[in-house]
C-alpha positions as CSV (number, residue, x, y, z in Angstrom):
1,M,165.6,99.2,76.7
2,Q,166.3,101.8,79.3
3,P,165.7,104.6,78.4
4,E,163.4,103.6,75.5
5,H,164.7,106.6,73.4
6,E,168.2,107.6,72.2
7,T,170.5,108.6,75.0
8,V,171.1,112.4,75.1
9,S,171.0,113.7,78.7
10,L,173.1,112.7,81.7
11,D,170.2,110.8,83.1
12,D,169.8,109.0,79.8
13,Y,173.4,107.8,79.8
14,R,173.3,106.8,83.4
15,K,170.3,104.6,82.8
16,R,171.8,103.0,79.8
17,H,175.1,102.2,81.6
18,A,173.0,100.8,84.5
19,L,171.0,98.6,82.0
20,Y,174.2,97.2,80.6
21,R,175.4,96.3,84.1
22,T,172.4,94.1,84.7
23,D,173.9,91.6,82.2
24,P,175.2,88.7,84.4
25,D,178.0,87.9,81.9
26,L,179.3,91.4,82.0
27,Q,179.2,91.2,85.8
28,K,181.3,88.1,85.7
29,L,183.8,89.7,83.4
30,S,184.1,92.8,85.6
31,S,184.6,90.7,88.7
32,S,187.1,88.3,87.2
33,A,189.6,90.5,85.4
34,P,191.0,94.1,85.5
35,L,189.6,96.2,82.6
36,V,191.4,99.0,80.6
37,S,188.9,100.9,78.6
38,I,189.3,103.2,75.6
39,L,186.7,105.5,74.0
40,D,185.1,105.0,70.6
41,D,182.1,106.8,69.1
42,H,179.1,105.0,70.8
43,E,180.1,106.3,74.2
44,V,178.4,109.5,72.9
45,A,176.8,109.0,69.4
46,N,177.3,107.1,66.2
47,N,180.3,108.3,64.1
48,A,181.3,110.9,66.5
49,W,184.0,113.5,65.9
50,K,185.3,116.4,68.0
51,G,182.5,118.8,67.2
52,G,179.6,116.5,66.4
53,A,178.4,113.2,65.2
54,Q,176.5,111.6,62.4
55,G,174.1,110.3,65.1
56,H,173.4,113.9,66.5
57,S,171.1,116.7,65.4
58,N,171.3,120.0,67.2
59,A,167.6,120.6,66.3
60,T,166.4,117.5,68.1
61,D,169.3,116.5,70.4
62,G,170.4,119.9,71.6
63,D,173.9,121.2,72.0
64,Y,176.5,118.6,71.1
65,D,179.2,119.7,73.6
66,A,176.6,119.4,76.4
67,R,175.7,116.0,75.2
68,K,179.3,114.9,75.0
69,A,180.0,116.2,78.5
70,A,177.0,114.3,79.9
71,A,178.1,111.1,78.2
72,M,181.6,111.4,79.5
73,R,180.5,112.0,83.0
74,A,178.3,108.9,83.0
75,Y,181.1,106.9,81.4
76,H,183.6,107.8,84.2
77,E,180.9,107.1,86.8
78,W,180.3,103.6,85.6
79,L,183.8,102.5,84.4
80,P,187.0,102.0,86.3
81,T,188.8,105.1,85.1
82,R,190.7,108.0,86.5
83,P,189.2,111.1,85.1
84,Q,191.5,114.1,85.1
85,A,194.2,112.1,86.9
86,Q,195.5,109.7,84.4
87,P,198.9,107.9,85.1
88,W,200.8,110.1,82.7
89,S,204.5,109.3,82.8
90,D,205.4,113.0,82.2
91,G,203.2,114.1,85.0
92,A,200.8,116.1,82.8
93,T,197.0,116.1,83.4
94,H,194.1,117.4,81.4
95,K,190.7,118.8,82.4
96,D,188.8,117.4,79.4
97,P,187.2,114.1,80.5
98,W,187.5,112.7,77.0
99,R,191.3,113.0,77.0
100,M,191.8,109.3,77.6
101,W,195.1,108.7,75.7
102,R,197.6,107.4,78.2
103,R,200.4,105.0,78.9
104,L,200.4,102.0,81.2
105,D,203.6,100.1,82.0
106,F,203.9,96.4,82.9
107,G,207.5,96.3,84.3
108,D,210.0,95.9,81.5
109,L,207.8,93.5,79.6
110,A,205.4,95.9,77.9
111,S,204.2,99.5,77.7
112,L,200.7,100.0,76.6
113,L,199.7,103.2,74.7
114,L,196.0,103.8,74.6
115,L,194.9,106.3,71.9
116,D,191.9,108.5,71.3
117,T,190.7,108.6,67.7
118,R,187.3,110.1,68.3
119,H,186.6,113.0,70.7
120,G,189.7,115.1,71.1
121,A,191.0,116.0,67.6
122,R,189.1,114.1,64.9
123,T,187.7,116.3,62.2
124,E,184.5,115.6,60.4
125,T,184.9,113.1,57.6
126,A,185.0,115.0,54.2
127,Q,181.9,114.6,52.1
128,L,183.7,112.9,49.3
129,L,185.1,110.2,51.6
130,R,181.8,109.1,53.1
131,R,180.6,105.7,52.0
132,E,177.2,106.9,51.0
133,E,178.7,109.6,48.8
134,L,181.3,107.3,47.1
135,S,178.7,104.6,46.6
136,G,176.4,107.0,44.9
137,R,179.1,108.3,42.6
138,I,180.2,104.8,41.6
139,H,176.7,103.6,40.9
140,H,176.0,106.7,38.8
141,L,179.1,106.0,36.7
142,L,178.1,102.3,36.3
143,K,174.5,103.2,35.4
144,S,175.7,105.9,32.9
145,A,177.8,103.3,31.2
146,G,175.0,100.8,31.0
147,Y,176.4,98.5,33.7
148,P,178.9,96.7,31.4
149,P,180.4,93.4,32.6
150,P,183.8,93.8,34.4
151,D,185.7,92.4,31.4
152,K,184.6,95.4,29.4
153,W,186.0,98.0,31.8
154,P,189.6,98.0,30.8
155,G,190.4,100.9,28.4
156,S,186.8,102.2,28.5
157,K,185.5,105.7,29.4
158,L,184.1,104.1,32.6
159,E,187.5,103.0,33.6
160,K,188.9,106.5,33.1
161,D,186.1,108.0,35.1
162,L,186.7,105.5,37.9
163,E,190.4,106.2,37.9
164,D,189.7,109.9,38.1
165,L,187.4,109.3,41.1
166,S,190.1,107.2,42.8
167,A,192.6,110.0,42.3
168,Q,190.2,112.5,43.9
169,V,189.7,110.2,46.9
170,E,193.5,109.8,47.2
171,V,194.0,113.6,47.3
172,E,191.1,114.2,49.7
173,S,192.2,111.5,52.1
174,H,195.8,113.0,52.3
175,R,194.7,116.5,53.2
176,K,196.7,117.7,56.1
177,D,193.7,119.3,57.8
178,N,192.1,115.9,58.1
179,T,193.1,115.0,61.7
180,I,192.2,112.0,63.8
181,L,194.9,112.1,66.5
182,G,196.0,115.8,66.5
183,K,199.4,117.4,66.9
184,E,199.4,117.1,70.7
185,Q,198.7,113.4,70.8
186,L,201.0,112.7,67.9
187,A,203.9,114.4,69.7
188,W,203.0,112.4,72.8
189,I,203.1,109.2,70.9
190,E,206.5,110.1,69.4
191,K,207.9,110.9,72.8
192,H,206.7,107.6,74.4
193,V,207.9,105.5,71.4
194,E,211.3,107.0,71.9
195,E,211.2,106.5,75.7
196,T,210.2,102.9,75.4
197,S,212.9,102.2,72.8
198,K,215.6,103.6,75.1
199,S,214.3,101.9,78.2
200,G,214.6,98.4,76.8
201,V,210.9,97.5,77.2
202,K,210.4,94.3,75.3
203,W,207.1,95.1,73.7
204,R,205.3,98.3,72.7
205,L,201.5,97.7,72.7
206,V,199.2,100.2,71.0
207,A,195.4,100.0,71.6
208,Q,193.1,102.1,69.5
209,P,189.5,101.5,68.5
210,L,189.8,101.3,64.7
211,V,191.4,99.1,62.0
212,L,194.8,100.8,61.2
213,Q,195.9,98.5,58.4
214,S,194.9,99.0,54.7
215,Q,191.2,98.4,54.2
216,I,190.6,98.5,50.4
217,P,187.3,96.6,49.6
218,P,187.6,93.1,48.2
219,D,188.6,92.2,44.7
220,Y,186.9,88.9,44.0
221,E,188.3,88.5,40.5
222,A,191.8,88.8,41.8
223,A,191.0,86.3,44.5
224,V,189.9,83.8,41.9
225,K,193.0,84.4,39.9
226,K,195.2,83.8,43.0
227,A,193.4,80.6,43.7
228,H,194.2,79.4,40.1
229,A,197.8,80.4,40.5
230,A,198.1,78.6,43.8
231,G,197.0,75.3,42.1
232,S,193.5,75.3,43.7
233,A,191.7,74.9,40.4
234,D,188.4,73.4,41.8
235,L,188.2,76.2,44.3
236,A,188.8,78.9,41.7
237,V,186.1,77.4,39.4
238,A,183.6,77.4,42.3
239,W,184.5,81.0,43.3
240,G,184.2,82.1,39.7
241,R,180.8,80.5,39.5
242,D,179.7,82.3,42.7
243,F,180.9,85.6,41.3
244,Q,179.2,85.1,38.0
245,N,175.9,84.2,39.6
246,V,175.9,87.5,41.5
247,T,177.1,89.8,38.7
248,A,175.0,88.3,35.9
249,G,171.8,89.5,37.5
250,K,169.7,92.5,36.4
251,P,171.4,95.9,36.6
252,D,169.0,97.1,39.3
253,S,169.6,93.9,41.4
254,A,170.7,95.0,44.9
255,R,173.0,92.0,45.1
256,K,174.7,92.8,41.8
257,R,175.0,96.5,42.7
258,A,176.6,95.7,46.0
259,A,179.0,93.2,44.5
260,L,180.0,95.6,41.7
261,L,180.6,98.4,44.2
262,N,183.1,96.3,46.0
263,L,184.7,95.1,42.8
264,V,185.1,98.6,41.5
265,S,186.5,99.8,44.8
266,G,189.0,96.9,45.0
267,R,190.2,97.1,41.4
268,Y,190.6,100.8,41.4
269,Q,191.8,101.1,45.1
270,I,188.9,103.3,46.3
271,S,188.5,103.1,50.1
272,L,184.9,103.0,51.3
273,G,185.7,103.2,55.0
274,G,185.1,106.9,55.4
275,D,184.8,106.7,59.2
276,G,188.1,104.8,59.6
277,W,191.9,105.5,59.3
278,M,191.9,105.3,55.5
279,S,190.2,108.8,55.4
280,F,193.1,110.3,57.5
281,A,196.0,109.1,55.4
282,A,198.3,112.0,56.3
283,E,198.2,111.3,60.0
284,R,198.2,107.6,59.4
285,K,201.6,108.0,57.7
286,K,202.8,110.1,60.6
287,L,201.9,107.4,63.0
288,M,203.6,104.8,61.0
289,T,206.7,107.0,60.9
290,A,206.6,107.4,64.7
291,F,206.6,103.6,65.0
292,A,209.7,103.3,62.8
293,T,212.2,102.3,65.6
294,G,213.6,98.9,66.3
295,E,212.2,95.7,64.9
296,S,208.7,95.6,63.4
297,S,207.5,93.0,65.8
298,S,208.4,95.2,68.8
299,T,205.2,97.2,68.2
300,L,201.9,95.3,68.3
301,V,198.7,97.2,67.5
302,Y,195.3,96.1,68.6
303,G,192.1,97.5,66.9
304,G,188.5,96.8,66.3
305,N,185.2,98.6,65.3
306,S,184.7,96.9,61.9
307,H,183.0,93.9,63.7
308,N,185.3,91.6,61.7
309,G,188.7,90.1,62.3
310,W,191.9,91.2,60.5
311,A,195.6,90.5,60.9
312,G,198.4,92.3,59.0
313,T,201.7,94.1,58.8
314,M,202.0,97.9,59.1
315,R,204.6,99.8,57.0
316,E,205.9,103.4,57.1
317,P,206.0,105.4,53.9
318,S,209.3,103.9,52.6
319,G,207.9,100.4,52.8
320,K,209.7,99.3,56.0
321,A,207.6,97.1,58.3
322,V,207.1,98.8,61.6
323,A,204.3,97.1,63.4
324,V,201.9,94.1,63.4
325,E,198.2,94.7,63.8
326,F,195.5,92.4,65.1
327,A,192.0,93.8,64.9
328,G,189.2,91.8,66.6
329,M,185.7,91.1,65.7
330,S,182.6,92.1,67.8
331,V,181.1,89.7,70.2
332,S,177.4,90.3,69.2
333,S,177.2,93.2,66.7
334,P,176.8,91.8,63.1
335,G,179.5,92.1,60.5
336,I,180.0,91.6,56.8
337,E,178.1,88.3,56.9
338,F,175.0,90.3,57.8
339,Y,175.4,93.5,55.8
340,E,176.8,91.9,52.6
341,P,175.8,88.2,52.6
342,R,176.6,87.5,48.9
343,F,179.6,85.2,48.8
344,P,181.0,82.2,50.7
345,P,183.1,83.4,53.7
346,A,186.3,82.0,52.1
347,L,185.8,84.0,48.9
348,E,184.9,87.2,50.9
349,A,188.1,86.9,53.0
350,A,190.2,86.0,50.0
351,G,188.9,89.1,48.2
352,W,190.0,91.4,51.0
353,K,193.4,89.8,51.1
354,A,193.7,90.2,47.3
355,S,193.1,93.9,47.6
356,N,195.4,94.5,50.6
357,N,198.9,93.0,50.1
358,D,199.9,93.2,53.8
359,M,196.8,91.6,55.1
360,E,197.7,88.2,56.6
361,W,194.3,86.9,57.6
362,A,190.6,88.0,57.5
363,D,187.5,86.6,59.1
364,T,184.3,88.2,57.8
365,H,181.6,86.1,59.3
366,N,182.3,85.0,62.9
367,R,181.5,86.8,66.2
368,G,184.1,86.6,68.9
369,F,187.1,88.1,70.6
370,M,190.9,88.0,70.8
371,L,192.8,86.2,73.6
372,V,196.5,87.3,74.0
373,S,199.4,85.7,75.9
374,L,202.6,87.8,76.0
375,D,206.0,87.0,77.4
376,R,209.5,88.2,76.9
377,N,210.1,86.1,73.8
378,G,206.8,86.5,71.9
379,Q,203.1,86.8,71.6
380,H,200.5,84.1,71.1
381,L,197.1,85.4,70.0
382,E,194.0,83.4,69.3
383,Y,190.9,84.6,67.5
384,R,188.0,83.0,69.5
385,G,184.6,82.4,67.9
386,V,181.4,82.4,69.9
387,D,177.9,81.3,69.2
388,T,175.6,84.3,69.7
389,K,172.4,82.5,68.5
390,T,172.1,79.7,71.0
391,Q,170.8,80.8,74.4
392,G,173.2,79.8,77.2
393,K,176.0,78.5,75.0
394,L,179.1,80.1,76.3
395,E,181.9,78.0,74.9
396,S,184.3,79.5,72.4
397,T,186.3,77.9,69.6
398,C,189.7,78.8,68.2
399,L,189.3,80.2,64.7
400,S,192.9,81.0,64.1
401,A,196.1,81.6,66.0
402,F,199.2,83.7,65.4
403,G,202.6,83.9,67.0
404,V,204.9,87.0,66.9
405,A,208.5,86.6,67.9
406,R,210.8,89.6,68.5
407,G,212.4,90.4,65.2
408,S,209.9,88.8,63.0
409,G,206.4,89.3,61.6
410,P,203.2,87.4,62.3
411,R,203.2,83.7,61.7
412,R,200.5,81.1,62.0
413,A,200.5,79.1,65.2
414,D,198.7,76.2,66.8
415,C,195.6,76.8,68.9
416,K,195.8,75.9,72.6
417,D,192.4,74.3,73.1
418,A,194.0,71.3,74.7
419,V,195.3,73.3,77.7
420,S,194.3,71.3,80.9
421,L,192.9,73.2,83.8
422,A,194.3,70.6,86.2
423,Q,197.8,71.1,84.8
424,A,197.7,74.8,84.4
425,S,199.1,77.5,86.7
426,S,196.8,80.2,88.0
427,H,197.5,82.4,85.0
428,R,196.9,79.5,82.6
429,Q,193.7,78.7,84.5
430,S,192.3,82.1,83.7
431,Q,193.3,81.7,80.1
432,A,191.8,78.2,79.8
433,G,188.6,79.5,81.5
434,L,188.3,82.2,78.9
435,R,188.7,79.6,76.2
436,R,185.7,77.7,77.7
437,G,183.6,80.9,77.7
438,A,183.9,82.0,81.3
439,A,184.4,85.5,80.2
440,S,185.3,87.5,77.1
441,L,188.0,90.1,76.7
442,S,186.3,92.1,74.0
443,V,183.2,94.4,74.0
444,S,180.9,94.6,71.0
445,N,180.5,98.0,69.3
């Protein structure tokens, strides 16, 4: 690793960018396709916000603003960006190098809005909404109640305490001073949504580095019940057995504690994603309201950061569908399969879908990227899985595919693995090459 310590100074960030660029696969990607980059936290430090970061200490790392300025300078030196001269359609420019939200137009096919959810306006996550704080409170309530089995929760004092905690989280997440986009960027989004609606652009694409759709933790019991209701009795029995094997352990078992934490959070709708959109519910609603023009499928949102794959429908406060989101997994950074390896992947994914009604699909155990084809009539998107454990194995496989036609929501589609290079056009050749692992259109967090 270069440097061998955490990056803090301008020289540190330059060396780390230079190290990344020695990767031959990244070199192939950079030489084979144009890149449009957006900022997340690790361009500076872990869990960054406008005035600091979880991964920063003034005592050991110095002044945060100086560190952020150094990180942004190195970022613009190494990436194909236009610092302080972005192609703003309204002619405005900004001096702050982290003001990266902008709009790129592709004729009348699509307008791409790129958002900043980290460095310009994000406030520090409230203490109550942080995962470690909520986890501690939930485990304290479970321990105080003697870790009763889940079937004993209804009507108990424990349930009342958990419902009270859920209500507190709901109030805290809806505070108007919790900002992630800020008034200026929100106004800019509203303006460009209106402009693209009037101009007749076929698709409005929104790229932002987080998962925007609901992310309530998995309710495994609800997943088992849904499997029964769907007629999959054998699967439901197997899942029920898996759940019992984990939750029947000793109260201090790490596996049991982790499983109960998710079950509590899913059943009582307590979001544990303190660093994500769920902690900024007021601005999330404003963004959904801004999208509420035209058909829901006209707005496609792309996200990431969770290291896992999600597809779902977005709704504004009245319940109207306004957008479809596809959030991609990381290429190499581990996900739920590493941090919470308790249940079979199918049960884990079903638990997430059971807790989040508008979630169409979840993949909690594969590494990979998204590959998108867009034309005037619709979108075809494939989630591509990659093998990160076998040296030199570059092929990718289609995990799932979705189509979105104008005027409709996401629908399952067939994968296009059978595309022939010999029969393809130059555009299709590049797509087929990506399917065979020639390059990846996603960067791990």
